[in-house]
PQR file of N, CA, C, O and H, with PARSE charges and radii, in Angstrom:
ATOM      1  N   UNK A   1       0.836  -1.183   0.000 -0.4000 1.5000
ATOM      2  CA  UNK A   1       0.000   0.000   0.000 -0.0000 2.0000
ATOM      3  C   UNK A   1       0.881   1.247   0.000  0.5500 1.7000
ATOM      4  O   UNK A   1       1.975   1.267   0.565 -0.5500 1.4000
ATOM      5  N   UNK A   2       0.376   2.258  -0.638 -0.4000 1.5000
ATOM      6  CA  UNK A   2       1.076   3.541  -0.587 -0.0000 2.0000
ATOM      7  C   UNK A   2       0.667   4.263   0.688  0.5500 1.7000
ATOM      8  O   UNK A   2      -0.312   3.885   1.331 -0.5500 1.4000
ATOM      9  H   UNK A   2      -0.512   2.242  -1.097  0.4000 1.0000
ATOM     10  N   UNK A   3       1.405   5.290   1.054 -0.4000 1.5000
ATOM     11  CA  UNK A   3       1.073   6.036   2.267 -0.0000 2.0000
ATOM     12  C   UNK A   3      -0.311   6.662   2.168  0.5500 1.7000
ATOM     13  O   UNK A   3      -0.995   6.800   3.182 -0.5500 1.4000
ATOM     14  H   UNK A   3       2.201   5.597   0.533  0.4000 1.0000
ATOM     15  N   UNK A   4      -0.736   7.042   0.968 -0.4000 1.5000
ATOM     16  CA  UNK A   4      -2.070   7.604   0.781 -0.0000 2.0000
ATOM     17  C   UNK A   4      -3.136   6.551   1.059  0.5500 1.7000
ATOM     18  O   UNK A   4      -4.143   6.841   1.705 -0.5500 1.4000
ATOM     19  H   UNK A   4      -0.181   6.929   0.144  0.4000 1.0000
ATOM     20  N   UNK A   5      -2.921   5.332   0.576 -0.4000 1.5000
ATOM     21  CA  UNK A   5      -3.872   4.252   0.811 -0.0000 2.0000
ATOM     22  C   UNK A   5      -3.917   3.858   2.283  0.5500 1.7000
ATOM     23  O   UNK A   5      -4.965   3.453   2.785 -0.5500 1.4000
ATOM     24  H   UNK A   5      -2.103   5.096   0.051  0.4000 1.0000
ATOM     25  N   UNK A   6      -2.796   3.974   2.971 -0.4000 1.5000
ATOM     26  CA  UNK A   6      -2.730   3.590   4.376 -0.0000 2.0000
ATOM     27  C   UNK A   6      -3.242   4.677   5.308  0.5500 1.7000
ATOM     28  O   UNK A   6      -3.496   4.392   6.478 -0.5500 1.4000
ATOM     29  H   UNK A   6      -1.944   4.303   2.563  0.4000 1.0000
ATOM     30  N   UNK A   7      -3.403   5.899   4.845 -0.4000 1.5000
ATOM     31  CA  UNK A   7      -3.744   7.015   5.720 -0.0000 2.0000
ATOM     32  C   UNK A   7      -5.061   6.802   6.462  0.5500 1.7000
ATOM     33  O   UNK A   7      -5.203   7.273   7.591 -0.5500 1.4000
ATOM     34  H   UNK A   7      -3.196   6.131   3.894  0.4000 1.0000
ATOM     35  N   UNK A   8      -6.022   6.110   5.868 -0.4000 1.5000
ATOM     36  CA  UNK A   8      -7.288   5.866   6.566 -0.0000 2.0000
ATOM     37  C   UNK A   8      -7.133   4.850   7.688  0.5500 1.7000
ATOM     38  O   UNK A   8      -8.048   4.693   8.497 -0.5500 1.4000
ATOM     39  H   UNK A   8      -5.907   5.727   4.951  0.4000 1.0000
ATOM     40  N   UNK A   9      -5.988   4.148   7.760 -0.4000 1.5000
ATOM     41  CA  UNK A   9      -5.748   3.168   8.819 -0.0000 2.0000
ATOM     42  C   UNK A   9      -5.114   3.805  10.043  0.5500 1.7000
ATOM     43  O   UNK A   9      -5.044   3.173  11.097 -0.5500 1.4000
ATOM     44  H   UNK A   9      -5.245   4.275   7.103  0.4000 1.0000
ATOM     45  N   UNK A  10      -4.652   5.042   9.926 -0.4000 1.5000
ATOM     46  CA  UNK A  10      -3.975   5.727  11.012 -0.0000 2.0000
ATOM     47  C   UNK A  10      -4.981   6.209  12.039  0.5500 1.7000
ATOM     48  O   UNK A  10      -6.072   6.654  11.683 -0.5500 1.4000
ATOM     49  H   UNK A  10      -4.709   5.555   9.070  0.4000 1.0000
ATOM     50  N   UNK A  11      -4.618   6.122  13.321 -0.4000 1.5000
ATOM     51  CA  UNK A  11      -5.471   6.645  14.376 -0.0000 2.0000
ATOM     52  C   UNK A  11      -4.624   7.396  15.384  0.5500 1.7000
ATOM     53  O   UNK A  11      -3.453   7.073  15.587 -0.5500 1.4000
ATOM     54  H   UNK A  11      -3.732   5.761  13.610  0.4000 1.0000
ATOM     55  N   UNK A  12      -5.206   8.382  16.004 -0.4000 1.5000
ATOM     56  CA  UNK A  12      -4.517   9.123  17.050 -0.0000 2.0000
ATOM     57  C   UNK A  12      -4.921   8.634  18.429  0.5500 1.7000
ATOM     58  O   UNK A  12      -4.446   9.151  19.440 -0.5500 1.4000
ATOM     59  H   UNK A  12      -6.156   8.645  15.840  0.4000 1.0000
ATOM     60  N   UNK A  13      -5.804   7.632  18.473 -0.4000 1.5000
ATOM     61  CA  UNK A  13      -6.253   7.103  19.757 -0.0000 2.0000
ATOM     62  C   UNK A  13      -5.153   6.272  20.401  0.5500 1.7000
ATOM     63  O   UNK A  13      -4.398   5.578  19.719 -0.5500 1.4000
ATOM     64  H   UNK A  13      -6.190   7.212  17.652  0.4000 1.0000
ATOM     65  N   UNK A  14      -5.078   6.353  21.702 -0.4000 1.5000
ATOM     66  CA  UNK A  14      -4.119   5.535  22.447 -0.0000 2.0000
ATOM     67  C   UNK A  14      -4.579   4.084  22.449  0.5500 1.7000
ATOM     68  O   UNK A  14      -5.763   3.801  22.268 -0.5500 1.4000
ATOM     69  H   UNK A  14      -5.691   6.916  22.256  0.4000 1.0000
ATOM     70  N   UNK A  15      -3.648   3.174  22.653 -0.4000 1.5000
ATOM     71  CA  UNK A  15      -3.980   1.746  22.718 -0.0000 2.0000
ATOM     72  C   UNK A  15      -5.023   1.536  23.813  0.5500 1.7000
ATOM     73  O   UNK A  15      -4.870   2.034  24.928 -0.5500 1.4000
ATOM     74  H   UNK A  15      -2.686   3.403  22.800  0.4000 1.0000
ATOM     75  N   UNK A  16      -6.076   0.799  23.489 -0.4000 1.5000
ATOM     76  CA  UNK A  16      -7.127   0.508  24.459 -0.0000 2.0000
ATOM     77  C   UNK A  16      -8.192   1.577  24.579  0.5500 1.7000
ATOM     78  O   UNK A  16      -9.106   1.438  25.393 -0.5500 1.4000
ATOM     79  H   UNK A  16      -6.200   0.394  22.583  0.4000 1.0000
ATOM     80  N   UNK A  17      -8.105   2.641  23.793 -0.4000 1.5000
ATOM     81  CA  UNK A  17      -9.077   3.732  23.887 -0.0000 2.0000
ATOM     82  C   UNK A  17     -10.149   3.698  22.809  0.5500 1.7000
ATOM     83  O   UNK A  17     -11.046   4.542  22.809 -0.5500 1.4000
ATOM     84  H   UNK A  17      -7.364   2.754  23.132  0.4000 1.0000
ATOM     85  N   UNK A  18     -10.075   2.750  21.898 -0.4000 1.5000
ATOM     86  CA  UNK A  18     -11.099   2.649  20.862 -0.0000 2.0000
ATOM     87  C   UNK A  18     -12.346   1.962  21.382  0.5500 1.7000
ATOM     88  O   UNK A  18     -12.363   1.463  22.508 -0.5500 1.4000
ATOM     89  H   UNK A  18      -9.346   2.065  21.898  0.4000 1.0000
ATOM     90  N   UNK A  19     -13.385   1.934  20.571 -0.4000 1.5000
ATOM     91  CA  UNK A  19     -14.633   1.297  20.990 -0.0000 2.0000
ATOM     92  C   UNK A  19     -14.616  -0.199  20.740  0.5500 1.7000
ATOM     93  O   UNK A  19     -15.403  -0.937  21.333 -0.5500 1.4000
ATOM     94  H   UNK A  19     -13.372   2.339  19.657  0.4000 1.0000
ATOM     95  N   UNK A  20     -13.712  -0.661  19.856 -0.4000 1.5000
ATOM     96  CA  UNK A  20     -13.636  -2.090  19.567 -0.0000 2.0000
ATOM     97  C   UNK A  20     -14.708  -2.574  18.612  0.5500 1.7000
ATOM     98  O   UNK A  20     -14.892  -3.783  18.474 -0.5500 1.4000
ATOM     99  H   UNK A  20     -13.072  -0.061  19.375  0.4000 1.0000
ATOM    100  N   UNK A  21     -15.415  -1.688  17.955 -0.4000 1.5000
ATOM    101  CA  UNK A  21     -16.527  -2.065  17.081 -0.0000 2.0000
ATOM    102  C   UNK A  21     -16.163  -2.090  15.605  0.5500 1.7000
ATOM    103  O   UNK A  21     -16.998  -2.453  14.776 -0.5500 1.4000
ATOM    104  H   UNK A  21     -15.266  -0.705  18.068  0.4000 1.0000
ATOM    105  N   UNK A  22     -14.944  -1.716  15.259 -0.4000 1.5000
ATOM    106  CA  UNK A  22     -14.556  -1.593  13.860 -0.0000 2.0000
ATOM    107  C   UNK A  22     -14.760  -2.851  13.047  0.5500 1.7000
ATOM    108  O   UNK A  22     -15.364  -2.798  11.976 -0.5500 1.4000
ATOM    109  H   UNK A  22     -14.266  -1.421  15.932  0.4000 1.0000
ATOM    110  N   UNK A  23     -14.266  -3.996  13.535 -0.4000 1.5000
ATOM    111  CA  UNK A  23     -14.410  -5.236  12.776 -0.0000 2.0000
ATOM    112  C   UNK A  23     -15.855  -5.714  12.728  0.5500 1.7000
ATOM    113  O   UNK A  23     -16.286  -6.277  11.721 -0.5500 1.4000
ATOM    114  H   UNK A  23     -13.775  -4.038  14.405  0.4000 1.0000
ATOM    115  N   UNK A  24     -16.598  -5.500  13.788 -0.4000 1.5000
ATOM    116  CA  UNK A  24     -18.010  -5.893  13.794 -0.0000 2.0000
ATOM    117  C   UNK A  24     -18.797  -5.097  12.757  0.5500 1.7000
ATOM    118  O   UNK A  24     -19.639  -5.647  12.047 -0.5500 1.4000
ATOM    119  H   UNK A  24     -16.248  -5.043  14.605  0.4000 1.0000
ATOM    120  N   UNK A  25     -18.519  -3.816  12.679 -0.4000 1.5000
ATOM    121  CA  UNK A  25     -19.199  -2.964  11.695 -0.0000 2.0000
ATOM    122  C   UNK A  25     -18.762  -3.343  10.288  0.5500 1.7000
ATOM    123  O   UNK A  25     -19.594  -3.423   9.383 -0.5500 1.4000
ATOM    124  H   UNK A  25     -17.835  -3.369  13.256  0.4000 1.0000
ATOM    125  N   UNK A  26     -17.466  -3.577  10.091 -0.4000 1.5000
ATOM    126  CA  UNK A  26     -16.962  -3.981   8.776 -0.0000 2.0000
ATOM    127  C   UNK A  26     -17.597  -5.298   8.339  0.5500 1.7000
ATOM    128  O   UNK A  26     -18.008  -5.435   7.187 -0.5500 1.4000
ATOM    129  H   UNK A  26     -16.791  -3.512  10.826  0.4000 1.0000
ATOM    130  N   UNK A  27     -17.682  -6.263   9.245 -0.4000 1.5000
ATOM    131  CA  UNK A  27     -18.293  -7.552   8.916 -0.0000 2.0000
ATOM    132  C   UNK A  27     -19.755  -7.369   8.525  0.5500 1.7000
ATOM    133  O   UNK A  27     -20.221  -7.961   7.551 -0.5500 1.4000
ATOM    134  H   UNK A  27     -17.348  -6.152  10.181  0.4000 1.0000
ATOM    135  N   UNK A  28     -20.464  -6.561   9.273 -0.4000 1.5000
ATOM    136  CA  UNK A  28     -21.879  -6.327   8.970 -0.0000 2.0000
ATOM    137  C   UNK A  28     -22.050  -5.716   7.581  0.5500 1.7000
ATOM    138  O   UNK A  28     -22.922  -6.139   6.822 -0.5500 1.4000
ATOM    139  H   UNK A  28     -20.086  -6.080  10.064  0.4000 1.0000
ATOM    140  N   UNK A  29     -21.238  -4.741   7.250 -0.4000 1.5000
ATOM    141  CA  UNK A  29     -21.342  -4.092   5.937 -0.0000 2.0000
ATOM    142  C   UNK A  29     -21.003  -5.075   4.823  0.5500 1.7000
ATOM    143  O   UNK A  29     -21.746  -5.187   3.847 -0.5500 1.4000
ATOM    144  H   UNK A  29     -20.530  -4.397   7.867  0.4000 1.0000
ATOM    145  N   UNK A  30     -19.888  -5.785   4.962 -0.4000 1.5000
ATOM    146  CA  UNK A  30     -19.436  -6.707   3.915 -0.0000 2.0000
ATOM    147  C   UNK A  30     -20.403  -7.874   3.756  0.5500 1.7000
ATOM    148  O   UNK A  30     -20.816  -8.180   2.638 -0.5500 1.4000
ATOM    149  H   UNK A  30     -19.285  -5.694   5.755  0.4000 1.0000
ATOM    150  N   UNK A  31     -20.769  -8.529   4.852 -0.4000 1.5000
ATOM    151  CA  UNK A  31     -21.577  -9.740   4.766 -0.0000 2.0000
ATOM    152  C   UNK A  31     -23.064  -9.472   4.593  0.5500 1.7000
ATOM    153  O   UNK A  31     -23.692 -10.042   3.701 -0.5500 1.4000
ATOM    154  H   UNK A  31     -20.433  -8.280   5.761  0.4000 1.0000
ATOM    155  N   UNK A  32     -23.633  -8.620   5.428 -0.4000 1.5000
ATOM    156  CA  UNK A  32     -25.084  -8.416   5.396 -0.0000 2.0000
ATOM    157  C   UNK A  32     -25.524  -7.459   4.290  0.5500 1.7000
ATOM    158  O   UNK A  32     -26.550  -7.690   3.651 -0.5500 1.4000
ATOM    159  H   UNK A  32     -23.123  -8.158   6.153  0.4000 1.0000
ATOM    160  N   UNK A  33     -24.780  -6.412   4.061 -0.4000 1.5000
ATOM    161  CA  UNK A  33     -25.172  -5.429   3.057 -0.0000 2.0000
ATOM    162  C   UNK A  33     -24.800  -5.866   1.646  0.5500 1.7000
ATOM    163  O   UNK A  33     -25.582  -5.700   0.711 -0.5500 1.4000
ATOM    164  H   UNK A  33     -23.946  -6.224   4.581  0.4000 1.0000
ATOM    165  N   UNK A  34     -23.578  -6.436   1.496 -0.4000 1.5000
ATOM    166  CA  UNK A  34     -23.075  -6.763   0.162 -0.0000 2.0000
ATOM    167  C   UNK A  34     -23.067  -8.260  -0.154  0.5500 1.7000
ATOM    168  O   UNK A  34     -22.718  -8.649  -1.268 -0.5500 1.4000
ATOM    169  H   UNK A  34     -22.943  -6.571   2.256  0.4000 1.0000
ATOM    170  N   UNK A  35     -23.446  -9.100   0.808 -0.4000 1.5000
ATOM    171  CA  UNK A  35     -23.461 -10.542   0.567 -0.0000 2.0000
ATOM    172  C   UNK A  35     -22.069 -11.124   0.370  0.5500 1.7000
ATOM    173  O   UNK A  35     -21.901 -12.135  -0.312 -0.5500 1.4000
ATOM    174  H   UNK A  35     -23.730  -8.784   1.713  0.4000 1.0000
ATOM    175  N   UNK A  36     -21.074 -10.481   0.971 -0.4000 1.5000
ATOM    176  CA  UNK A  36     -19.689 -10.916   0.805 -0.0000 2.0000
ATOM    177  C   UNK A  36     -19.176 -11.694   1.993  0.5500 1.7000
ATOM    178  O   UNK A  36     -19.943 -12.218   2.801 -0.5500 1.4000
ATOM    179  H   UNK A  36     -21.210  -9.660   1.525  0.4000 1.0000
ATOM    180  N   UNK A  37     -17.865 -11.756   2.080 -0.4000 1.5000
ATOM    181  CA  UNK A  37     -17.219 -12.520   3.132 -0.0000 2.0000
ATOM    182  C   UNK A  37     -16.012 -11.736   3.637  0.5500 1.7000
ATOM    183  O   UNK A  37     -15.239 -11.208   2.839 -0.5500 1.4000
ATOM    184  H   UNK A  37     -17.242 -11.330   1.424  0.4000 1.0000
ATOM    185  N   UNK A  38     -15.846 -11.658   4.953 -0.4000 1.5000
ATOM    186  CA  UNK A  38     -14.707 -11.014   5.582 -0.0000 2.0000
ATOM    187  C   UNK A  38     -13.959 -12.078   6.365  0.5500 1.7000
ATOM    188  O   UNK A  38     -14.530 -12.714   7.251 -0.5500 1.4000
ATOM    189  H   UNK A  38     -16.474 -12.087   5.602  0.4000 1.0000
ATOM    190  N   UNK A  39     -12.682 -12.277   6.044 -0.4000 1.5000
ATOM    191  CA  UNK A  39     -11.877 -13.276   6.744 -0.0000 2.0000
ATOM    192  C   UNK A  39     -10.476 -12.719   6.953  0.5500 1.7000
ATOM    193  O   UNK A  39     -10.159 -11.623   6.490 -0.5500 1.4000
ATOM    194  H   UNK A  39     -12.219 -11.760   5.324  0.4000 1.0000
ATOM    195  N   UNK A  40      -9.648 -13.477   7.649 -0.4000 1.5000
ATOM    196  CA  UNK A  40      -8.298 -12.997   7.908 -0.0000 2.0000
ATOM    197  C   UNK A  40      -7.332 -14.161   8.087  0.5500 1.7000
ATOM    198  O   UNK A  40      -7.725 -15.281   8.410 -0.5500 1.4000
ATOM    199  H   UNK A  40      -9.906 -14.367   8.024  0.4000 1.0000
ATOM    200  N   UNK A  41      -6.051 -13.857   7.867 -0.4000 1.5000
ATOM    201  CA  UNK A  41      -4.945 -14.751   8.157 -0.0000 2.0000
ATOM    202  C   UNK A  41      -4.032 -13.995   9.100  0.5500 1.7000
ATOM    203  O   UNK A  41      -3.653 -12.858   8.818 -0.5500 1.4000
ATOM    204  H   UNK A  41      -5.732 -12.947   7.605  0.4000 1.0000
ATOM    205  N   UNK A  42      -3.673 -14.614  10.225 -0.4000 1.5000
ATOM    206  CA  UNK A  42      -2.851 -13.932  11.203 -0.0000 2.0000
ATOM    207  C   UNK A  42      -1.659 -14.798  11.580  0.5500 1.7000
ATOM    208  O   UNK A  42      -1.804 -15.995  11.825 -0.5500 1.4000
ATOM    209  H   UNK A  42      -3.981 -15.537  10.454  0.4000 1.0000
ATOM    210  N   UNK A  43      -0.479 -14.186  11.624 -0.4000 1.5000
ATOM    211  CA  UNK A  43       0.743 -14.869  12.039 -0.0000 2.0000
ATOM    212  C   UNK A  43       1.343 -14.066  13.190  0.5500 1.7000
ATOM    213  O   UNK A  43       1.709 -12.903  13.020 -0.5500 1.4000
ATOM    214  H   UNK A  43      -0.362 -13.213  11.425  0.4000 1.0000
ATOM    215  N   UNK A  44       1.440 -14.686  14.348 -0.4000 1.5000
ATOM    216  CA  UNK A  44       1.968 -14.026  15.534 -0.0000 2.0000
ATOM    217  C   UNK A  44       3.345 -13.437  15.244  0.5500 1.7000
ATOM    218  O   UNK A  44       4.237 -14.131  14.755 -0.5500 1.4000
ATOM    219  H   UNK A  44       1.143 -15.631  14.486  0.4000 1.0000
ATOM    220  N   UNK A  45       3.509 -12.163  15.547 -0.4000 1.5000
ATOM    221  CA  UNK A  45       4.770 -11.484  15.333 -0.0000 2.0000
ATOM    222  C   UNK A  45       5.010 -11.018  13.907  0.5500 1.7000
ATOM    223  O   UNK A  45       6.006 -10.352  13.624 -0.5500 1.4000
ATOM    224  H   UNK A  45       2.785 -11.599  15.944  0.4000 1.0000
ATOM    225  N   UNK A  46       4.092 -11.369  13.003 -0.4000 1.5000
ATOM    226  CA  UNK A  46       4.269 -11.010  11.600 -0.0000 2.0000
ATOM    227  C   UNK A  46       3.153 -10.104  11.083  0.5500 1.7000
ATOM    228  O   UNK A  46       3.360  -9.364  10.122 -0.5500 1.4000
ATOM    229  H   UNK A  46       3.282 -11.909  13.232  0.4000 1.0000
ATOM    230  N   UNK A  47       1.989 -10.149  11.696 -0.4000 1.5000
ATOM    231  CA  UNK A  47       0.883  -9.289  11.279 -0.0000 2.0000
ATOM    232  C   UNK A  47      -0.348 -10.060  10.854  0.5500 1.7000
ATOM    233  O   UNK A  47      -0.401 -11.287  10.945 -0.5500 1.4000
ATOM    234  H   UNK A  47       1.820 -10.750  12.477  0.4000 1.0000
ATOM    235  N   UNK A  48      -1.318  -9.328  10.397 -0.4000 1.5000
ATOM    236  CA  UNK A  48      -2.606  -9.898  10.006 -0.0000 2.0000
ATOM    237  C   UNK A  48      -3.000  -9.386   8.634  0.5500 1.7000
ATOM    238  O   UNK A  48      -2.854  -8.202   8.332 -0.5500 1.4000
ATOM    239  H   UNK A  48      -1.275  -8.332  10.324  0.4000 1.0000
ATOM    240  N   UNK A  49      -3.502 -10.292   7.809 -0.4000 1.5000
ATOM    241  CA  UNK A  49      -3.995  -9.962   6.477 -0.0000 2.0000
ATOM    242  C   UNK A  49      -5.506 -10.124   6.506  0.5500 1.7000
ATOM    243  O   UNK A  49      -6.011 -11.187   6.868 -0.5500 1.4000
ATOM    244  H   UNK A  49      -3.620 -11.254   8.055  0.4000 1.0000
ATOM    245  N   UNK A  50      -6.231  -9.076   6.127 -0.4000 1.5000
ATOM    246  CA  UNK A  50      -7.690  -9.139   6.057 -0.0000 2.0000
ATOM    247  C   UNK A  50      -8.105  -9.330   4.610  0.5500 1.7000
ATOM    248  O   UNK A  50      -7.605  -8.651   3.713 -0.5500 1.4000
ATOM    249  H   UNK A  50      -5.820  -8.213   5.834  0.4000 1.0000
ATOM    250  N   UNK A  51      -9.027 -10.263   4.392 -0.4000 1.5000
ATOM    251  CA  UNK A  51      -9.503 -10.568   3.044 -0.0000 2.0000
ATOM    252  C   UNK A  51     -10.973 -10.173   2.963  0.5500 1.7000
ATOM    253  O   UNK A  51     -11.794 -10.641   3.752 -0.5500 1.4000
ATOM    254  H   UNK A  51      -9.433 -10.814   5.120  0.4000 1.0000
ATOM    255  N   UNK A  52     -11.295  -9.321   2.014 -0.4000 1.5000
ATOM    256  CA  UNK A  52     -12.673  -8.881   1.795 -0.0000 2.0000
ATOM    257  C   UNK A  52     -13.094  -9.385   0.429  0.5500 1.7000
ATOM    258  O   UNK A  52     -12.496  -9.025  -0.585 -0.5500 1.4000
ATOM    259  H   UNK A  52     -10.629  -8.941   1.373  0.4000 1.0000
ATOM    260  N   UNK A  53     -14.128 -10.222   0.404 -0.4000 1.5000
ATOM    261  CA  UNK A  53     -14.664 -10.757  -0.849 -0.0000 2.0000
ATOM    262  C   UNK A  53     -16.088 -10.228  -1.025  0.5500 1.7000
ATOM    263  O   UNK A  53     -16.953 -10.436  -0.174 -0.5500 1.4000
ATOM    264  H   UNK A  53     -14.613 -10.514   1.228  0.4000 1.0000
ATOM    265  N   UNK A  54     -16.310  -9.544  -2.138 -0.4000 1.5000
ATOM    266  CA  UNK A  54     -17.633  -8.991  -2.436 -0.0000 2.0000
ATOM    267  C   UNK A  54     -18.027  -9.472  -3.831  0.5500 1.7000
ATOM    268  O   UNK A  54     -17.279  -9.271  -4.788 -0.5500 1.4000
ATOM    269  H   UNK A  54     -15.607  -9.375  -2.829  0.4000 1.0000
ATOM    270  N   UNK A  55     -19.192 -10.105  -3.953 -0.4000 1.5000
ATOM    271  CA  UNK A  55     -19.608 -10.600  -5.268 -0.0000 2.0000
ATOM    272  C   UNK A  55     -19.866  -9.451  -6.244  0.5500 1.7000
ATOM    273  O   UNK A  55     -20.317  -8.371  -5.862 -0.5500 1.4000
ATOM    274  H   UNK A  55     -19.799 -10.268  -3.176  0.4000 1.0000
ATOM    275  N   UNK A  56     -19.570  -9.717  -7.495 -0.4000 1.5000
ATOM    276  CA  UNK A  56     -19.766  -8.702  -8.538 -0.0000 2.0000
ATOM    277  C   UNK A  56     -21.158  -8.812  -9.097  0.5500 1.7000
ATOM    278  O   UNK A  56     -21.529  -8.047  -9.987 -0.5500 1.4000
ATOM    279  H   UNK A  56     -19.204 -10.595  -7.806  0.4000 1.0000
TER
END
């Protein structure tokens, strides 16, 4: 990703200060609104990859 693409991922909130609803809202939009699928692959110490599948 370029820095422009990543800019929406930046937050000024301190760790533990968010509402924790981001993934729940994302799942609802992807799955219920668009009939898609939200999944992820996570490797400890390496990061997490989120996969968003939306039917055309």
